TORPAMI-547068 format. One record per residue: x, y, z of N, C-alpha, C in turn; residue number from 1; residue in three letters. Coordinates in steps of 0.1 Angstrom, whole numbers, padded with zeros to 4 digits. Each point is the difference from the previous one (the first is absolute). Layout:
# residues N
X_Y_Z_X_Y_Z_X_Y_Z_NUM_ALA
...
This chain:
# residues 345
0216_0176_0050_0008_-0013_0001_0006_-0004_0012_1_MET
0000_-0015_0002_0005_-0005_0013_0016_0000_-0002_2_TRP
0004_0006_0016_0016_0001_-0002_0006_-0014_0000_3_PRO
0009_-0002_-0008_0006_-0013_0001_0010_-0004_0010_4_ARG
-0005_-0002_0013_0007_-0001_0010_-0001_-0015_0006_5_SER
0009_-0006_0003_0002_-0014_0005_-0009_-0002_0012_6_PRO
0002_0012_0011_-0009_-0001_0011_-0014_0000_-0005_7_ARG
-0004_0010_-0008_-0014_0001_-0004_-0007_-0014_-0005_8_ARG
0011_-0006_-0008_-0008_-0015_-0004_-0002_-0008_0011_9_SER
0009_0000_0008_0000_-0011_0012_-0012_0003_0008_10_LEU
-0005_0014_0001_-0010_0003_0009_-0013_-0004_-0009_11_VAL
-0002_0002_-0014_-0011_-0004_-0006_-0001_-0017_0002_12_LEU
0012_-0005_-0003_0000_-0015_0000_-0005_-0005_0013_13_ALA
0004_0006_0010_-0007_-0004_0013_-0012_0004_0003_14_SER
-0005_0009_-0007_-0015_0001_0003_-0010_-0006_-0010_15_THR
0002_-0003_-0014_-0009_-0005_-0007_0004_-0014_-0001_16_PHE
0011_-0006_0000_0001_-0016_-0003_-0006_-0010_0010_17_LEU
-0002_0006_0017_-0009_-0008_0007_-0012_0000_-0007_18_PRO
-0008_0009_-0002_-0011_0004_-0003_-0003_-0013_-0014_19_ALA
0008_0002_-0007_0000_-0006_-0013_-0001_-0019_0003_20_LEU
0009_0000_0008_0002_-0014_0007_-0014_-0007_0007_21_GLY
-0004_0012_0009_-0013_-0008_0007_-0010_0003_-0010_22_ALA
-0002_0006_-0012_-0011_-0001_-0009_0003_-0014_-0008_23_LEU
0011_0000_-0004_0003_-0015_-0008_-0004_-0011_0009_24_ALA
0003_-0003_0013_-0003_-0009_0010_-0014_-0001_0003_25_ALA
-0007_0010_0000_-0015_-0001_0000_-0007_-0005_-0012_26_ASP
0009_-0002_-0012_-0008_-0006_-0011_0002_-0016_0003_27_GLY
0007_-0004_0008_0003_-0016_0003_-0007_-0003_0012_28_ASP
-0006_0009_0007_-0006_-0002_0013_-0014_-0008_-0003_29_MET
-0003_-0012_0007_-0015_-0004_-0001_-0012_0010_-0001_30_PRO
-0011_-0006_-0006_-0009_0008_0002_-0010_-0006_0011_31_LEU
0004_0006_0015_-0002_-0008_0010_-0018_-0001_0000_32_THR
-0008_0006_-0002_-0014_0003_0001_-0005_-0011_-0006_33_HIS
0003_-0004_-0014_-0007_-0007_-0009_0007_-0012_-0002_34_VAL
0013_-0004_0006_0007_-0013_-0005_0004_-0008_0012_35_THR
-0001_0005_0009_0005_-0010_0013_-0009_-0014_0002_36_THR
-0012_0005_0001_-0009_-0013_0001_-0005_-0008_-0008_37_ASN
0001_-0014_-0003_-0006_-0006_-0011_-0014_-0003_-0003_38_PRO
-0005_0000_0012_-0013_-0004_0000_-0010_0012_0001_39_ASN
-0012_0001_-0005_-0008_0012_-0001_-0015_-0004_0000_40_ARG
-0009_0003_0009_-0014_-0002_-0002_-0004_0012_-0001_41_PHE
-0015_0000_-0010_-0006_0009_0001_-0013_0001_0000_42_SER
-0013_0008_0003_-0012_-0003_-0001_-0005_0014_-0008_43_VAL
-0006_-0004_-0010_-0005_0011_-0009_-0014_0002_-0002_44_ASN
-0008_0011_-0002_-0013_0001_-0004_0002_0003_-0016_45_ALA
-0010_-0005_-0006_0003_0000_-0015_-0014_0000_-0006_46_ARG
0000_0008_-0010_-0014_-0003_-0008_0002_-0002_-0016_47_PHE
-0008_-0006_-0006_0000_-0005_-0012_-0006_0005_-0011_48_GLY
0001_0000_-0011_-0006_0004_-0013_0002_-0007_-0012_49_VAL
-0009_0000_-0008_0001_-0010_-0012_-0008_-0013_0004_50_ASN
-0007_0001_0006_-0010_-0012_0006_-0014_0002_-0004_51_ILE
-0003_-0008_-0010_-0013_-0002_-0006_-0008_-0011_0000_52_ASN
-0012_-0001_-0006_-0009_-0009_0004_-0009_0002_-0016_53_ALA
-0006_-0011_-0002_-0008_-0002_-0010_-0012_-0007_0003_54_LYS
-0013_0002_0000_-0010_-0007_0005_-0008_-0005_-0015_55_PHE
-0005_-0011_0003_-0008_-0009_-0010_-0013_-0003_0006_56_LYS
-0011_0002_-0006_-0013_0000_0006_-0005_-0017_-0004_57_SER
-0009_-0005_0008_-0002_-0015_-0002_-0012_-0001_-0009_58_ALA
0004_-0010_-0009_-0012_-0005_-0010_-0009_-0004_0009_59_ALA
-0013_-0002_-0005_-0010_-0006_0005_-0011_-0003_-0009_60_PHE
-0007_-0012_0007_-0012_-0005_-0007_-0012_0009_-0002_61_GLY
-0011_-0004_0000_-0015_0007_0001_-0001_0006_0012_62_PRO
-0001_0013_0000_-0002_0007_0017_-0012_-0006_0007_63_SER
-0008_-0009_-0006_-0012_-0003_0010_0000_-0015_-0008_64_THR
-0010_-0008_0010_-0001_-0015_-0004_-0013_-0001_-0010_65_ALA
0006_0000_-0015_-0011_0001_-0009_-0004_-0015_-0001_66_ILE
0006_-0010_0003_-0005_-0013_-0002_0001_-0005_-0016_67_GLY
-0005_-0008_-0001_0001_-0008_-0013_-0011_0005_-0009_68_GLY
-0001_-0005_-0012_-0010_0005_-0013_-0012_-0009_0000_69_THR
0000_-0011_0010_-0013_-0010_-0001_-0011_0005_0009_70_GLY
-0010_-0008_0000_-0016_0005_0005_0003_-0004_0015_71_SER
-0009_0007_0008_-0001_0001_0015_0013_0000_0008_72_ALA
0008_0010_-0006_0014_0003_0008_-0003_0012_0007_73_LEU
0011_0003_0011_-0002_0013_0009_0011_0010_-0010_74_GLU
-0003_0013_0000_0005_0010_-0008_0002_0012_0008_75_HIS
0011_0005_0000_0001_0013_0007_0010_0010_-0007_76_PHE
-0004_0011_-0002_0006_0011_-0007_0002_0012_0005_77_TYR
0009_0010_-0005_0001_0013_0005_-0011_0008_0000_78_GLU
-0009_-0003_-0010_-0012_0008_0000_-0014_-0007_-0002_79_ASP
0000_-0013_0008_-0013_-0007_0003_0004_-0014_0001_80_GLY
-0012_-0007_0000_0002_-0015_0004_-0014_-0007_-0007_81_PHE
0007_-0014_-0002_-0011_-0010_-0006_0002_-0014_0008_82_VAL
-0014_-0002_0008_0004_-0012_0007_-0012_-0009_-0001_83_ARG
0002_-0013_0007_-0011_-0009_-0001_-0011_0003_0009_84_VAL
-0012_0002_-0005_-0010_0001_0007_-0010_-0008_0008_85_ASP
-0011_0001_0006_-0006_-0010_0009_-0005_-0011_-0009_86_GLY
-0003_0003_-0013_-0006_-0011_-0008_0010_-0010_-0006_87_SER
0015_0006_0003_0010_-0007_-0006_0002_0000_-0013_88_GLY
-0003_0014_-0004_0002_0005_-0017_-0009_-0010_-0007_89_ASN
-0012_-0004_0004_-0010_-0007_-0007_0002_0008_-0016_90_ALA
0000_-0011_-0008_-0002_0008_-0017_0012_0007_-0006_91_GLY
0011_0000_0009_0013_0009_-0003_0000_0013_0004_92_GLY
-0009_0004_0006_-0002_0013_0002_0002_0002_0017_93_THR
0003_0016_0001_-0003_0000_0016_-0004_0014_0002_94_THR
-0005_0001_0012_-0007_0012_0005_0010_0008_0009_95_TRP
0012_-0006_0005_0008_0002_0010_0012_0008_-0004_96_PHE
-0003_0010_-0004_0013_0008_-0009_-0003_0014_0004_97_TRP
0014_0008_-0003_-0001_0014_0003_0011_0008_-0009_98_GLY
-0004_0010_-0004_0009_0011_-0009_0000_0013_0009_99_TYR
0011_0010_-0007_0004_0014_0009_-0006_0010_-0011_100_ASN
0003_0000_-0013_-0001_0009_-0006_-0011_-0003_-0013_101_ASN
-0007_0012_-0004_-0008_-0002_-0011_0009_-0004_-0012_102_ALA
0012_0007_-0002_0007_-0002_-0012_0003_-0015_-0004_103_SER
-0002_-0009_0014_0003_-0013_-0004_-0010_-0009_-0008_104_GLN
-0009_0005_-0002_-0013_-0005_-0012_0006_0004_-0014_105_ILE
0003_-0012_-0006_0003_0001_-0013_-0010_-0009_-0008_106_SER
-0009_0006_-0010_-0010_-0007_-0006_-0010_-0009_0008_107_GLY
0003_-0012_-0001_-0010_-0008_0011_0011_-0006_0007_108_ASN
0009_0002_0004_0011_-0002_0009_0002_0008_0013_109_ASN
0005_-0006_0010_0006_0006_0011_0016_-0004_0000_110_ILE
0009_0012_0002_0012_-0002_-0003_0007_0001_0014_111_LEU
0009_-0011_0008_0004_0001_0010_0019_-0003_-0001_112_LEU
0005_0008_0007_0013_0000_-0002_0011_-0003_0013_113_HIS
0012_-0004_-0004_0011_-0001_0008_0013_0001_-0005_114_SER
0009_0005_0005_0013_0006_-0001_0010_-0011_0003_115_THR
0009_-0001_-0012_0013_-0008_0002_0010_0008_-0003_116_SER
0015_-0004_0008_0010_0002_-0003_0010_-0009_-0009_117_GLY
-0002_0003_-0013_0007_-0011_-0007_0017_0003_-0001_118_THR
0002_0012_-0002_0016_0004_-0001_0005_0007_0011_119_ASP
0007_-0002_0011_0006_0010_0010_0007_0013_-0004_120_ALA
-0003_0009_0006_0010_0012_-0004_0010_0003_0009_121_GLY
0006_0008_-0002_0013_0005_0009_0002_0014_0001_122_SER
0005_0004_0008_0005_0015_0003_0014_0001_-0006_123_THR
0005_0012_0000_0014_0004_-0004_0010_-0003_0014_124_GLY
0008_0007_0000_0009_-0002_0013_-0005_0011_0009_125_ASP
0000_-0005_0013_-0007_0008_0010_0012_0000_0012_126_VAL
0000_0011_0005_0013_0002_0008_-0005_0009_0013_127_SER
0004_-0004_0013_-0003_0007_0010_0015_0005_0007_128_SER
0011_0005_-0008_0011_0003_0003_-0002_0014_0011_129_ASP
0010_0002_0009_0010_-0012_0003_-0005_-0009_0009_130_PRO
0006_-0012_0001_-0002_-0008_0011_0012_-0002_0008_131_GLN
-0004_-0003_0014_0011_0004_0012_0001_-0015_0005_132_TYR
0014_0000_0006_0005_-0013_0007_0013_0004_0009_133_GLY
0004_-0008_0006_0014_0002_0008_0009_-0013_-0005_134_VAL
0014_0003_0002_0010_-0012_-0004_0011_0000_0012_135_GLU
0005_-0013_0002_0013_-0001_0008_0008_-0005_-0005_136_LEU
0014_0007_-0002_0010_-0004_-0011_0012_-0002_0008_137_VAL
0007_-0008_-0004_0015_-0007_0006_0011_0003_-0009_138_TYR
0011_0005_0000_0007_0002_-0009_0013_-0006_0008_139_ASN
0009_-0010_-0007_0013_-0007_0007_0010_0003_-0011_140_ARG
0010_0006_0007_0012_0004_-0008_0009_-0011_-0003_141_GLN
0008_-0005_-0009_0007_-0011_0000_0013_0005_-0006_142_PHE
0004_0013_-0005_0012_0004_-0005_-0001_0014_-0006_143_GLY
0011_0002_-0007_0003_0012_-0007_0007_-0001_-0013_144_THR
-0005_0009_-0007_0007_-0001_-0014_0009_0015_0002_145_PHE
0017_0000_-0002_0004_0011_0003_0000_0002_0011_146_GLY
0002_0014_0003_0000_0007_0013_-0015_0001_0006_147_ARG
-0009_0002_-0006_-0011_0007_0004_-0014_-0008_-0003_148_ASP
-0001_-0007_-0012_-0014_-0004_-0006_0000_-0014_0010_149_ILE
-0012_0001_0005_-0003_-0012_0009_-0011_-0010_-0010_150_ARG
-0001_-0012_0005_-0005_-0010_-0007_-0007_-0011_0011_151_TRP
-0011_-0005_-0002_-0006_-0007_0009_-0015_-0006_-0005_152_GLY
-0004_-0008_0011_-0015_-0004_-0006_-0012_0007_0010_153_LEU
-0010_0006_-0008_-0010_0006_0005_-0014_-0009_0001_154_GLU
-0006_-0001_0011_-0014_-0006_0000_-0012_0006_0005_155_ALA
-0011_0002_-0004_-0010_0008_0005_-0013_-0009_0001_156_GLY
-0010_0003_0012_-0012_-0004_0002_-0010_0009_0000_157_LEU
-0009_0000_-0007_-0009_0014_-0001_-0015_-0008_-0004_158_GLY
-0008_0013_0009_-0014_-0005_0000_-0004_0014_-0007_159_TRP
-0012_-0003_-0007_-0005_0012_-0007_-0017_-0005_-0001_160_SER
-0008_0011_0002_-0014_0001_-0001_-0004_0004_-0014_161_SER
-0007_-0007_-0004_-0005_0005_-0017_-0014_0001_0001_162_ILE
-0006_0009_-0003_-0015_0004_-0003_-0004_0005_-0013_163_SER
-0008_-0004_-0009_-0004_0003_-0011_-0015_-0001_-0003_164_ILE
-0006_0012_-0003_-0017_-0005_-0002_-0003_0009_-0012_165_SER
-0011_-0004_-0008_-0005_0007_-0010_-0016_-0002_-0001_166_ASP
-0004_0010_-0005_-0017_0003_-0001_-0002_0002_-0014_167_ARG
0006_-0002_-0010_-0001_0005_-0013_-0012_-0013_-0006_168_SER
-0008_0005_-0007_-0007_-0007_-0011_0009_-0009_-0011_169_ALA
-0004_-0013_0002_0009_-0009_-0010_-0009_-0004_-0012_170_ILE
0008_0001_-0013_-0008_-0003_-0012_0002_-0017_0000_171_SER
-0010_-0003_-0002_-0001_-0014_-0002_-0011_-0008_-0010_172_GLY
0001_-0013_-0004_-0010_-0007_-0008_-0012_-0003_0006_173_GLY
-0012_0007_0000_-0013_-0003_0008_-0006_-0005_-0015_174_LEU
-0011_-0010_0004_-0009_-0004_-0007_-0016_-0002_0007_175_SER
-0008_0002_-0006_-0015_-0004_0005_-0009_-0007_-0005_176_ARG
-0002_-0011_0010_-0010_-0010_-0007_-0012_0005_0004_177_VAL
-0011_-0004_-0014_-0011_0005_0002_-0010_-0011_-0004_178_THR
-0008_-0003_0009_-0009_-0010_0000_-0013_0007_-0005_179_ASP
-0006_-0009_-0013_-0014_0006_0001_-0008_-0009_0000_180_SER
-0014_0004_0006_-0010_-0006_0002_-0014_0005_-0004_181_TYR
-0007_-0010_-0010_-0010_0004_-0006_-0013_0000_0011_182_ALA
-0009_0008_-0006_-0015_0001_0005_-0009_-0001_-0011_183_PHE
-0012_-0001_0003_-0009_-0004_-0012_-0003_0015_-0006_184_GLU
0001_-0003_-0016_-0001_0013_-0007_-0013_0009_0003_185_PRO
-0002_0011_-0002_-0013_0006_0002_-0005_0003_0015_186_GLY
0012_-0004_0006_-0005_0002_0016_0011_0011_0003_187_THR
-0003_0006_0014_0010_0011_0004_0005_-0005_0016_188_THR
0013_-0002_0004_0004_0000_0011_-0003_0010_0012_189_PRO
-0002_-0003_0012_0000_0008_0009_0010_0011_-0002_190_PRO
-0003_0012_0008_0011_0013_-0001_0011_-0004_0009_191_GLY
0012_0005_-0006_0012_0000_0010_0001_0010_0010_192_ALA
0008_-0003_0011_0003_-0014_0005_-0011_-0009_0004_193_PRO
0002_-0013_-0003_-0011_-0011_0001_0008_-0013_0007_194_TYR
-0005_-0004_0009_0003_-0013_0004_-0012_-0010_0004_195_ALA
0001_-0010_-0005_-0013_-0011_-0001_0006_-0007_0015_196_GLY
-0014_-0008_0004_0002_-0008_0010_0004_-0015_-0002_197_THR
0002_-0008_0010_0001_-0014_-0001_-0014_-0007_-0001_198_PHE
-0010_0006_0008_-0013_-0005_-0001_-0010_0005_-0011_199_GLY
0002_0011_-0007_-0006_0006_-0008_-0016_0002_0002_200_GLY
-0009_-0002_-0009_0007_0002_-0017_0003_0015_-0004_201_PRO
0006_-0001_-0011_0003_0012_-0008_0005_-0002_-0014_202_GLY
0006_0012_-0004_0003_-0001_-0014_0011_-0011_-0002_203_PHE
-0001_-0006_-0011_0009_-0013_0000_0010_0004_-0016_204_GLU
0008_-0005_0000_0014_0002_-0007_0001_-0016_-0002_205_ILE
0011_-0004_-0013_0005_-0011_-0001_0012_0000_0011_206_SER
0002_-0014_0005_0010_-0002_0009_0013_-0004_-0007_207_ASP
0000_-0001_-0012_0014_-0006_-0008_0006_0014_-0008_208_THR
0010_0004_0006_0006_0011_-0008_0009_-0005_-0013_209_PRO
0000_0013_-0007_0007_0001_-0012_0013_0006_0003_210_VAL
0012_-0006_0000_0012_0009_0008_0010_0002_-0013_211_ARG
0004_0014_0003_0010_0007_-0009_0011_0007_0008_212_SER
0011_0003_-0006_0011_0008_0010_0005_0010_-0010_213_SER
0004_0010_0002_0005_0012_-0005_0012_0010_0009_214_ALA
0011_0002_-0008_0009_0008_0007_-0007_0012_0004_215_ALA
0006_0006_0012_-0003_0015_0002_0011_0009_-0004_216_ILE
-0004_0009_-0008_0010_0006_-0007_0001_0013_0010_217_ALA
0019_0003_0000_0002_0011_0010_-0003_-0006_0014_218_GLY
0001_-0009_0003_-0004_-0005_0013_0011_0004_0009_219_SER
0002_0001_0016_0008_0004_0008_-0005_-0004_0016_220_SER
0008_-0006_0007_-0001_-0004_0014_0001_0009_0008_221_LEU
-0007_0005_0008_0003_0007_0012_0003_-0005_0013_222_ASN
0011_0004_0010_0001_-0007_0011_0015_0005_0007_223_GLY
0003_-0006_0008_0011_0001_0009_0011_-0009_0000_224_SER
0012_-0001_0000_0010_-0010_0004_0009_0007_0012_225_ARG
0004_-0010_0009_0011_0002_0009_0009_-0010_0003_226_GLU
0013_0006_-0001_0010_-0011_0002_0008_0006_0010_227_LEU
0001_-0010_0011_0009_0004_0012_0010_-0013_0002_228_GLU
0012_0005_-0002_0013_-0010_0002_0009_0005_0009_229_ALA
0004_-0011_0009_0016_0000_0006_0011_-0006_-0008_230_ASP
0009_0006_-0004_0011_-0004_-0007_0014_0001_0010_231_LEU
0006_-0015_0002_0012_-0002_0007_0009_-0001_-0007_232_PHE
0013_0009_-0003_0009_-0006_-0010_0013_0000_0006_233_ALA
0008_-0008_-0005_0012_-0007_0005_0011_0005_-0010_234_VAL
0011_0005_0001_0010_0001_-0012_0013_-0001_0005_235_ARG
0010_-0003_-0010_0012_-0003_0005_0011_0001_-0008_236_VAL
0009_0008_-0003_0010_-0001_-0008_0012_0009_0004_237_GLY
0011_0001_-0011_0015_0006_0005_-0005_0018_-0001_238_PRO
0011_0006_0006_-0002_0014_0000_0014_0005_-0001_239_TYR
0001_0013_-0003_0012_0007_-0003_-0002_0014_0008_240_LEU
0009_0006_0008_-0004_0013_0006_0015_0007_-0004_241_GLU
-0006_0015_-0001_0014_0009_-0004_-0002_0013_0010_242_PHE
0010_-0002_0008_0002_0013_0007_0001_0015_-0003_243_PRO
-0008_0009_0005_-0001_0013_-0004_0005_0007_0012_244_ILE
0013_0005_0002_0005_0008_0012_0000_-0012_0014_245_GLY
-0001_0005_0008_-0001_-0008_0016_-0012_-0002_0002_246_GLU
-0011_0005_-0004_-0014_-0005_0004_-0009_-0005_-0007_247_HIS
0004_0001_-0013_-0010_-0007_-0010_0002_-0010_-0009_248_CYS
-0008_-0009_-0002_-0001_-0011_-0009_-0009_0001_-0012_249_LEU
0005_-0005_-0011_-0008_-0002_-0011_0000_-0015_-0005_250_VAL
-0012_-0008_0001_0000_-0014_-0002_-0007_-0003_-0012_251_GLY
0001_-0016_-0006_-0007_-0001_-0010_-0002_-0017_0003_252_VAL
-0011_-0007_-0004_-0003_-0015_0005_-0009_-0004_-0012_253_SER
0002_-0013_0002_-0011_-0008_-0012_-0003_-0013_0004_254_GLY
-0008_-0010_-0005_0001_-0011_0004_-0014_-0009_-0001_255_GLY
0000_-0007_0007_-0016_-0012_0003_-0007_0006_0007_256_PHE
-0012_0003_-0006_-0014_0000_0011_-0011_-0008_-0001_257_ALA
-0006_-0002_0011_-0012_-0010_0001_-0011_0007_0008_258_MET
-0012_-0001_-0002_-0013_0007_0006_-0007_-0013_0002_259_GLY
-0007_0001_0014_-0012_-0007_0004_-0014_0010_-0001_260_GLY
-0009_-0003_-0006_-0011_0011_-0002_-0011_-0008_0006_261_ILE
-0009_0008_0008_-0012_-0007_0003_-0012_0014_-0002_262_GLN
-0009_-0004_-0006_-0010_0011_-0004_-0015_-0004_0000_263_SER
-0009_0010_0006_-0011_0000_0000_-0008_0006_-0012_264_ASP
-0010_-0003_-0007_-0006_0005_-0013_-0013_-0002_0002_265_TYR
-0008_0012_-0002_-0012_0001_0001_-0008_0007_-0013_266_SER
-0012_-0004_-0003_-0003_0007_-0014_-0016_0003_-0001_267_TRP
-0007_0008_-0006_-0014_-0001_-0004_-0002_0006_-0012_268_SER
-0009_-0005_-0010_-0004_0006_-0009_-0013_-0001_-0005_269_GLN
-0007_0013_-0002_-0014_-0001_-0007_-0001_-0002_-0014_270_GLY
-0011_-0005_-0002_-0003_-0003_-0015_-0014_0005_-0003_271_VAL
-0005_0002_-0011_-0011_0005_-0006_-0012_-0007_0008_272_PRO
-0008_0006_0003_-0013_-0008_0007_0002_0005_0016_273_GLY
0011_0010_0005_0001_-0001_0015_0004_-0010_0007_274_GLY
0004_-0010_-0006_0008_-0010_0008_0015_0001_0005_275_LEU
0005_-0005_0009_0013_0002_0005_0007_-0015_0000_276_THR
0013_-0003_-0002_0004_-0010_0003_0014_0003_0008_277_PHE
0002_-0008_0008_0013_0004_0011_0005_-0015_0004_278_ARG
0015_0002_0004_0012_-0011_0002_0007_0008_0009_279_GLY
0007_-0010_0009_0012_0003_0008_0008_-0012_0002_280_SER
0011_0001_0004_0009_-0011_0003_0016_0003_0005_281_GLY
0005_-0006_0006_0014_-0001_0002_0010_-0008_-0008_282_SER
0012_0002_-0003_0008_-0009_-0007_0014_0005_0005_283_ASP
0015_-0005_-0004_0011_-0001_0002_0007_-0003_-0012_284_ASN
0013_0004_0003_0009_-0007_-0013_0014_0003_0005_285_ASP
0012_-0008_-0009_0014_0004_0003_0004_0005_-0012_286_ILE
0009_0010_-0002_0005_0008_-0011_0014_0002_-0001_287_LEU
0004_0000_-0010_0016_-0001_-0003_0005_0013_-0009_288_TYR
0011_0003_0004_0006_0012_-0010_0012_0005_0004_289_GLY
0003_0011_-0003_0013_0007_0003_-0001_0015_0003_290_GLY
0010_0006_0007_0001_0013_0001_0014_0009_-0004_291_PHE
-0002_0014_0000_0014_0003_0001_-0003_0016_0007_292_VAL
0008_0003_0005_-0003_0013_0010_0017_0009_0000_293_GLY
-0006_0012_0007_0011_0009_0003_-0005_0004_0013_294_ALA
0012_0006_0007_-0002_0002_0013_0009_0012_0007_295_ASN
-0003_0010_0005_0008_0010_0009_0001_-0003_0014_296_PHE
0011_0001_0006_0000_0002_0012_0008_0011_0009_297_THR
-0006_0005_0007_0010_0011_0008_0000_-0003_0014_298_TYR
0011_-0004_0006_0005_-0005_0012_0003_0012_0011_299_ALA
-0006_-0002_0011_0002_0011_0008_0014_-0003_0010_300_PHE
-0002_-0012_0000_0014_-0004_0009_0002_-0017_-0005_301_ASN
0009_-0005_0006_0003_-0014_-0004_-0012_-0008_0002_302_GLU
-0008_0001_0010_-0013_-0006_0002_-0015_0003_-0008_303_ARG
-0005_0009_-0001_-0009_0005_-0005_0000_0009_-0014_304_TRP
-0012_-0004_-0007_0002_0007_-0014_-0016_0002_-0006_305_SER
-0001_0009_-0008_-0013_0001_-0007_0001_-0005_-0014_306_VAL
-0010_-0006_-0004_0001_-0007_-0015_-0011_0005_-0009_307_ASP
0001_0001_-0012_-0010_0003_-0010_0005_-0006_-0013_308_ALA
-0014_-0006_-0009_0005_-0005_-0010_-0012_-0005_-0010_309_GLY
0003_-0005_-0012_-0010_-0004_-0010_0002_-0016_-0006_310_ALA
-0010_-0004_0002_0002_-0015_-0007_-0009_-0004_-0010_311_GLN
0004_-0007_-0010_-0008_-0006_-0009_-0002_-0015_0001_312_PHE
-0010_-0006_0004_-0006_-0014_0000_-0010_-0003_-0010_313_MET
0003_-0015_-0003_-0011_-0004_-0008_-0003_-0015_0005_314_SER
-0011_-0001_0002_-0005_-0013_0005_-0011_-0006_-0010_315_LEU
-0002_0006_-0012_-0008_-0006_-0008_-0015_0003_0003_316_GLY
-0010_-0007_-0005_-0014_0002_0002_-0007_-0009_0008_317_LYS
-0010_0004_0009_-0006_-0008_0006_-0018_0000_-0002_318_TYR
-0005_-0011_-0003_-0013_0001_-0001_-0009_-0008_0009_319_THR
-0011_0007_0007_-0008_-0004_0008_-0016_0000_-0005_320_HIS
-0004_-0011_0000_-0013_-0006_-0006_-0010_-0003_0010_321_SER
-0012_0007_-0001_-0011_-0001_0009_-0014_0000_-0006_322_SER
-0008_-0010_-0001_-0012_-0001_-0008_-0002_0005_-0011_323_GLY
0013_-0004_-0009_0001_0002_-0015_0004_0012_-0004_324_GLY
0002_0010_0011_0006_0012_-0003_0016_-0002_0005_325_ALA
0007_0012_-0007_0014_-0003_0004_0007_0015_0003_326_ASN
0010_-0001_0009_0009_0011_-0001_0014_-0002_0000_327_ALA
0007_0006_-0013_0013_-0003_-0003_0009_0011_0008_328_GLU
0008_-0003_0007_0008_0010_0008_0013_-0001_-0007_329_LEU
0006_0014_-0005_0012_-0001_-0010_0012_0002_0012_330_ASP
0012_-0007_0002_0009_0005_0012_0013_-0004_-0008_331_LEU
-0003_0000_-0015_0012_0000_-0007_0012_0011_-0002_332_SER
-0006_0012_0004_0007_0014_-0003_-0002_0008_0015_333_LYS
0001_-0004_0009_-0001_0008_0012_0013_0007_0003_334_MET
-0004_0013_0004_0014_0007_0003_-0002_0004_0018_335_VAL
0006_-0003_0006_0000_0008_0014_0012_0008_0006_336_TRP
-0005_0012_0005_0004_0008_0007_0001_-0002_0017_337_PHE
0012_0001_0004_0000_-0002_0013_0008_0010_0010_338_SER
-0003_0001_0012_0008_0009_0009_0001_-0006_0015_339_VAL
0011_-0001_0007_0000_-0008_0013_0011_0004_0005_340_GLY
0004_-0007_0014_0014_0001_0008_0004_-0015_0000_341_MET
0014_0003_0000_0010_-0011_-0003_0008_0002_0015_342_GLY
0003_-0014_0006_0010_-0004_0011_0010_-0008_-0004_343_TYR
0016_0002_0001_0010_-0007_-0005_0006_-0006_0015_344_SER
0008_-0011_-0002_0006_-0007_0011_0010_-0010_-0007_345_PHE
């Protein structure tokens, strides 16, 4: 037990009261590293996820110039041809024709084919995350709530490179046009492959086709699709910051966002018969949306700091069409993670 001595009490008081006073005073001292300067610029590297695209194949007419169904016309197919011969197809027949396979003989008819894309198919969501970019951010403090909570306006200007590719087969609605050309019953066409000449003479078939079309069950299109885009995003909105100790700040922000996008899209797709269709082009658009974000700042001193954060941004969907094929880029649920350096003044 401590002795109840007036002198002892004075000694204790003189020792601990100044320390308690200093501790109490320290609680009222400004957090100099993070609150002195109202302006802060930061440059952040960032990477984004939840950026997807869907690719839709192009519908197309007959893959070859099959011509009409009248007489004395030019016809080209995936597996042969029927053309106007040197006689002008006298008598409604021609010797200027050809075919590739014996299976194309059916009874006393030669069957020639051309594929059409009647219903374009599409992929599911395709992603090449993460995507990369950089952002310049400006924070301007306008005031405080209570003693520590800061509020102000945050503005950001960012650039991101988006690259998404796909090489999967796309299920689609394909149909095959079949033109049937009759030849004289009881005769036998030359063995396949066969190609008659303009001058002839040669084995003659009718020059007027009987045309039909049928869907190809379980059809798919093989190919590749490449979407390259530059996204320039501007965002602005209010922010709140909460000091944690002398060196750290935690902030939240949200507001309006706008994006300018410029894209290049190229594609190719193969169809039965060995033919390949291709297309490419450039496009651009302006997109609108919003953002919310959170940020952590560690101040080395009153000027320099390091920043890390996460941001959700929605700019809707963007569609790029090229030659009948579409690429739909989904920018409605992007999440960006960033880290960089800040300078206060």
